[in-house]
C-alpha positions in Angstrom: -0.3 -0.1 0.7 2.9 2.3 0.5 3.7 2.9 -3.4 -0.4 4.0 -3.8 -1.2 7.7 -4.9 -3.7 8.9 -2.7 -6.0 12.1 -3.6 -4.4 13.9 -1.6 -1.2 13.5 -3.6 -2.9 14.1 -6.1 -4.4 17.6 -5.0 -0.7 18.5 -3.6 0.9 17.4 -7.2 -1.9 19.4 -8.5 -1.1 22.1 -6.8 2.7 22.5 -6.7 1.6 22.3 -11.2 -0.7 25.2 -10.9 1.9 27.4 -9.3 4.8 26.5 -12.0 2.3 27.4 -14.7 1.2 30.6 -12.8 5.2 31.0 -12.0 5.9 30.5 -16.2 2.9 33.2 -16.8 4.3 36.0 -15.3 7.8 35.2 -16.4 6.4 35.3 -20.1 4.0 38.3 -19.4 7.0 40.1 -17.6 9.6 38.7 -20.7 6.7 40.1 -23.4 6.7 43.5 -21.6 10.2 44.0 -22.0 10.3 42.9 -25.9 7.4 45.8 -26.8 9.7 48.3 -24.5 12.4 47.2 -27.0 10.2 47.2 -30.2 9.4 51.2 -28.8 12.6 52.0 -28.8 14.2 51.3 -32.4 10.6 53.5 -33.6 11.9 56.4 -31.4 15.6 56.7 -33.2 13.6 55.9 -36.0 11.6 59.4 -36.0 14.0 61.1 -35.0 16.5 60.1 -37.7 13.7 61.0 -40.2 13.1 64.2 -38.1 16.7 64.9 -38.8 16.7 63.8 -42.4 14.1 66.1 -42.9 15.3 69.0 -41.5 18.2 68.5 -43.2 16.6 68.5 -47.0 14.7 71.1 -46.1 17.7 73.3 -45.4 19.2 71.9 -48.7 16.1 72.4 -50.2 15.8 76.4 -49.6 19.5 76.5 -50.7 18.9 75.0 -53.7 15.9 77.5 -54.4 18.2 80.3 -53.1 20.7 79.5 -56.1 18.1 79.3 -58.2 16.8 83.0 -57.5 20.5 84.0 -57.4 21.0 82.5 -61.1 17.7 83.7 -62.2 18.9 87.6 -61.2 22.1 87.0 -63.1 20.8 85.6 -66.0 18.3 89.0 -66.0 21.7 91.5 -65.7 
């Protein structure tokens, strides 16, 4: 009879397994949260780079227009 598994043993094992599953679910949730934070970082960097490139492009475009106007003025002389 010493080798028999009792209902109490099964309930205890079920409680242990449930606790382990809950712990794993918590770890997965935490890992998913960490991943979502990391996914936002490149997005913010991309936005900053995009804004910088737009500013540079706008500045170059203004310089091009200024040169175009100067060339047009020189042609009129």
